[in-house]
C-alpha positions as CSV (number, residue, x, y, z in Angstrom):
1,M,16.7,22.3,-4.9
2,A,14.2,19.8,-6.1
3,P,15.7,16.3,-6.8
4,D,16.3,15.2,-10.4
5,R,13.1,13.8,-11.9
6,S,14.8,11.1,-14.0
7,P,14.5,7.5,-13.0
8,I,17.0,6.6,-10.2
9,A,18.3,3.4,-11.6
10,T,21.2,3.1,-9.1
11,L,18.7,2.6,-6.3
12,G,16.5,0.0,-7.8
13,E,17.2,-3.1,-9.7
14,Q,19.1,-5.0,-7.0
15,N,18.5,-3.3,-3.7
16,A,15.1,-1.6,-3.8
17,Q,12.6,-3.7,-1.7
18,I,9.4,-1.7,-1.6
19,T,6.4,-2.9,-3.6
20,S,3.1,-2.0,-5.0
21,I,1.6,-5.5,-5.0
22,R,-2.1,-5.4,-4.4
23,P,-3.9,-8.1,-2.4
24,T,-4.8,-11.1,-4.6
25,I,-7.8,-12.9,-3.1
26,A,-9.1,-15.9,-5.0
27,F,-12.4,-17.7,-4.2
28,D,-12.2,-21.1,-5.9
29,G,-12.6,-22.6,-2.4
30,P,-10.4,-25.0,-0.4
31,S,-9.5,-27.2,-3.2
32,R,-6.5,-28.4,-5.1
33,G,-7.5,-26.2,-8.0
34,Y,-7.5,-23.2,-5.7
35,T,-4.0,-24.0,-4.4
36,R,-2.7,-24.4,-7.9
37,S,-4.1,-21.2,-9.1
38,M,-2.7,-19.3,-6.2
39,S,0.7,-20.8,-6.6
40,A,0.8,-19.9,-10.3
41,A,-0.2,-16.4,-9.5
42,V,2.5,-16.0,-6.8
43,D,5.1,-17.4,-9.2
44,T,4.7,-14.4,-11.5
45,L,4.3,-11.5,-9.0
46,D,8.0,-10.5,-9.2
47,D,7.7,-10.0,-13.0
48,P,7.3,-6.3,-14.0
49,E,5.0,-7.4,-16.8
50,T,2.6,-8.7,-14.2
51,T,2.4,-5.1,-12.8
52,S,1.9,-3.7,-16.2
53,A,-0.9,-6.2,-16.9
54,R,-2.6,-5.2,-13.7
55,R,-2.5,-1.6,-14.6
56,A,-4.4,-2.5,-17.8
57,L,-6.9,-4.5,-15.8
58,L,-7.6,-1.6,-13.5
59,R,-8.4,0.6,-16.5
60,Q,-10.8,-2.0,-17.9
61,S,-12.6,-3.1,-14.8
62,G,-15.3,-0.6,-13.9
63,Y,-15.9,-2.0,-10.4
64,L,-12.2,-2.3,-9.5
65,H,-11.4,1.0,-11.0
66,E,-14.0,2.7,-8.9
67,L,-12.7,0.8,-5.8
68,Y,-9.3,2.3,-6.3
69,R,-10.8,5.7,-6.9
70,C,-12.4,5.4,-3.5
71,W,-9.0,4.6,-2.0
72,Y,-7.4,7.5,-3.8
73,R,-10.1,9.9,-2.5
74,L,-9.3,8.8,1.1
75,L,-5.6,9.5,0.5
76,I,-6.3,12.9,-1.0
77,Q,-8.6,13.9,1.8
78,Q,-5.7,13.4,4.3
79,L,-3.1,15.4,2.4
80,P,-1.8,18.3,4.4
81,T,-1.5,21.9,3.1
82,V,2.2,22.3,4.0
83,P,4.6,23.0,1.1
84,G,6.4,20.2,-0.7
85,Q,6.0,17.3,-3.1
86,V,3.8,14.2,-2.7
87,L,5.6,10.9,-3.2
88,E,3.8,7.7,-3.9
89,L,5.5,4.5,-3.0
90,G,4.6,1.3,-4.9
91,S,2.9,3.1,-7.7
92,G,3.0,0.0,-9.8
93,G,-0.2,-0.6,-11.7
94,G,-2.2,2.2,-10.1
95,F,-3.3,5.5,-11.5
96,L,-3.0,7.9,-8.5
97,N,-1.0,10.3,-10.8
98,D,-4.3,10.9,-12.6
99,C,-5.7,12.3,-9.4
100,I,-2.8,14.3,-7.8
101,P,-1.0,16.8,-10.0
102,D,2.8,16.6,-10.0
103,L,2.7,13.4,-8.0
104,R,6.1,11.7,-7.8
105,T,5.5,8.0,-8.7
106,S,7.9,5.3,-7.7
107,D,8.2,1.5,-7.4
108,V,10.8,-1.2,-6.6
109,M,11.3,-2.1,-10.2
110,L,11.6,-0.2,-13.5
111,I,8.0,-0.2,-14.7
112,P,6.7,1.8,-17.7
113,G,4.8,4.9,-16.6
114,V,6.4,5.0,-13.2
115,E,8.9,7.8,-12.7
116,L,11.3,6.6,-10.1
117,V,12.9,3.4,-8.9
118,V,13.1,3.9,-5.1
119,D,14.3,2.1,-2.0
120,A,12.0,3.1,0.8
121,R,14.9,2.7,3.2
122,S,16.9,5.4,1.5
123,L,14.7,8.0,-0.1
124,P,16.3,10.2,-2.7
125,F,14.8,13.5,-1.4
126,A,16.2,16.3,0.6
127,D,15.4,16.9,4.3
128,A,11.9,18.3,4.9
129,S,11.1,18.4,1.2
130,L,8.0,16.2,1.0
131,R,4.4,17.2,1.8
132,A,3.3,13.6,2.0
133,I,4.3,10.0,1.4
134,V,1.4,7.9,0.3
135,G,0.6,4.4,-0.9
136,T,-1.9,1.5,-1.1
137,N,-0.9,-2.0,0.1
138,V,2.8,-1.1,0.4
139,L,4.0,-0.9,4.0
140,H,3.5,-4.6,4.7
141,H,6.1,-5.3,2.0
142,V,8.8,-3.0,3.4
143,P,11.9,-4.9,4.8
144,E,13.6,-3.1,7.7
145,I,10.6,-0.9,8.1
146,S,12.3,1.1,10.9
147,R,14.7,2.5,8.3
148,F,11.7,3.7,6.3
149,F,10.2,5.5,9.3
150,A,13.5,7.2,9.9
151,E,13.6,8.3,6.3
152,A,10.0,9.5,6.5
153,A,10.8,11.6,9.6
154,R,13.8,13.1,7.7
155,T,12.1,13.9,4.4
156,L,8.7,15.0,5.5
157,A,8.2,18.7,6.2
158,P,6.9,19.6,9.6
159,G,3.1,18.9,9.3
160,G,3.7,16.5,6.5
161,R,2.0,13.1,6.5
162,L,2.3,9.4,5.8
163,V,-1.0,8.2,4.4
164,F,-1.4,4.5,3.6
165,I,-4.2,2.0,3.0
166,E,-3.1,-1.3,4.3
167,P,-4.5,-4.7,5.3
168,W,-5.9,-4.7,8.9
169,P,-7.0,-7.6,11.2
170,T,-10.7,-7.6,12.1
171,A,-13.1,-10.4,12.9
172,L,-13.9,-10.7,9.2
173,S,-10.5,-10.0,7.7
174,R,-8.4,-12.4,9.7
175,P,-9.8,-15.6,8.2
176,V,-9.8,-13.9,4.7
177,F,-6.1,-13.0,4.9
178,Q,-5.1,-16.2,6.7
179,F,-6.9,-18.7,4.4
180,L,-7.7,-17.0,1.1
181,H,-4.6,-15.0,0.5
182,H,-1.1,-15.9,-0.7
183,E,0.8,-13.6,1.6
184,P,1.7,-14.4,5.2
185,F,-0.5,-12.7,7.9
186,D,1.4,-13.3,11.1
187,Q,0.3,-11.1,14.0
188,K,2.9,-12.6,16.4
189,R,5.9,-11.7,14.2
190,D,8.3,-8.9,14.9
191,W,8.8,-5.9,12.5
192,S,10.6,-8.1,10.0
193,I,9.0,-9.8,7.0
194,P,9.7,-13.3,5.6
195,A,12.3,-13.6,2.9
196,G,11.0,-13.5,-0.7
197,G,11.2,-11.7,-4.0
198,P,10.9,-7.9,-4.4
199,L,7.1,-8.2,-4.6
200,T,6.4,-11.4,-2.8
201,A,8.2,-10.8,0.6
202,A,5.5,-9.6,2.9
203,N,3.6,-9.8,6.2
204,G,0.1,-8.5,5.8
205,A,-0.2,-7.9,9.6
206,L,2.9,-5.7,9.7
207,P,1.0,-2.3,9.8
208,W,-1.2,-3.6,12.6
209,I,1.9,-4.8,14.5
210,V,3.6,-1.4,14.2
211,F,0.7,1.0,14.7
212,E,-1.5,-1.0,17.1
213,R,0.3,-3.8,18.9
214,D,3.6,-2.0,19.2
215,R,2.3,1.6,19.2
216,A,4.2,2.5,22.3
217,E,7.4,1.2,20.8
218,F,6.8,3.1,17.6
219,E,6.2,6.3,19.5
220,R,9.4,5.8,21.5
221,R,11.6,5.1,18.5
222,F,10.1,7.8,16.3
223,P,9.0,10.7,18.5
224,R,8.7,13.1,15.5
225,L,6.0,10.9,14.0
226,L,2.5,11.1,15.5
227,V,-0.2,8.5,14.7
228,V,-3.2,10.7,13.8
229,S,-5.9,8.2,12.8
230,I,-6.5,4.6,11.9
231,D,-9.9,4.0,10.2
232,T,-11.0,0.5,9.0
233,L,-12.9,0.3,5.8
234,M,-14.3,-2.0,3.0
235,P,-15.5,-5.2,4.7
236,F,-17.4,-6.4,1.7
237,S,-16.7,-4.4,-1.5
238,Y,-13.2,-5.7,-1.9
239,L,-14.2,-9.3,-1.3
240,L,-16.8,-9.0,-4.1
241,S,-14.2,-7.6,-6.5
242,G,-12.1,-10.8,-6.4
243,G,-9.0,-8.7,-5.9
244,I,-6.6,-7.3,-8.5
245,G,-5.5,-10.8,-9.4
246,R,-9.0,-12.2,-10.1
247,S,-11.2,-9.3,-10.8
248,W,-14.8,-10.1,-11.9
249,P,-16.3,-8.0,-14.8
250,L,-18.6,-6.0,-12.5
251,P,-20.0,-2.5,-13.2
252,A,-18.7,0.6,-11.4
253,G,-22.2,1.4,-10.2
254,L,-22.3,-1.8,-8.2
255,F,-19.3,-0.8,-6.2
256,K,-20.9,2.6,-5.3
257,L,-24.0,0.7,-4.1
258,I,-22.1,-1.7,-2.0
259,E,-19.8,0.9,-0.6
260,R,-22.8,2.9,0.8
261,F,-24.3,-0.3,2.2
262,E,-21.1,-1.4,4.0
263,R,-20.2,1.9,5.8
264,P,-22.0,0.9,9.0
265,F,-19.9,-2.2,9.1
266,S,-16.6,-0.6,8.7
267,C,-15.3,-2.1,11.9
268,L,-15.1,-5.4,10.0
269,G,-13.1,-3.9,7.2
270,L,-10.3,-5.7,5.4
271,F,-8.2,-2.5,5.3
272,A,-7.3,0.6,7.3
273,C,-6.5,4.1,6.2
274,I,-3.5,5.0,8.4
275,V,-2.4,8.6,8.9
276,V,0.8,9.6,10.6
277,E,2.0,13.2,10.9
278,R,5.5,14.6,11.1
279,R,5.6,16.8,14.3
280,G,7.0,20.3,14.1
281,D,10.5,20.8,15.3
282,T,10.7,22.1,18.9
C-alpha cells in the first residue's frame, strides 16, 4: 500500500534534520563587508521564508534556473527502471517536481509547495517501495548519516538508487568552500556534522568523507548499497552564478555556453553526481 500523501507533520517540526539548503557563495572579497553579508545570510537560513524566497529567485533567474535544470537532467539520467516512487529529499526552493511526474517532494520544514515533512533518519515509506531517493546539496546536512543509509537500504527496491549532487573537494573547489562559503568544509572530521539549526548544520566535505575517504567503511557497514559512480562537474558555471544566495541577473544562454566550455575541466568541479545502487537480495 502506498503511504498517505498528506504532509507528515509528526516527523518534522522538531526532529527532522535534513535540508535543501543550496550553497551560498558570495564574492565581495576578503573584507569586513563580505563577512557581514555572509553572517547576515546565515542568520536567516533556518527561516522557511528564506527557502520560499529562493524558490522565487530560481524562477526569475534565467542563468540559475538553467543551472538547476542541468542538475535535474543529471539526476533523471540516473533513475533506474525498477518499480516504485521517486522521493526527493530537501526539495525546498527547487522545481524538480516540474521534471519528474509523481515525484514525492519533502523537506525538513513545512514549506508551501512541498508535500512532506521528512526526517531522513526515519523515512515514512514501506520496505522496498522506492525506485530512487534523489536530492541536490542535501547529504552534507544529514546528522547521523548512517541512519539515513540504513533507511535507504530498507526503502529502496532492489536495483533502486540514491542519486545526489553534492559539494566535492578538488584543486579548485577546496579554497572556494573553505574561504568563500559559510558552511564548514572539514575533510578530517568523522561522519558527524557540527551542531546548528535545521538548515545551517553541515559539513560540506561529508559526501567525500563517506564515499571516497571512508569507502571501505561504507561498503562494510552497508553491503546492500553499491557505489556505482562519482562524477565531478561544474568547475566554473556555478561560480559565475554567484550561488543561490547572491545570484547575478545573467541570461540562460550564458550558462549553456559556459557549461559546454567547462566540460573538459570537470575534474576541477565544485560538485559531484553520486550514484549508489541498492543490490538485489541474495
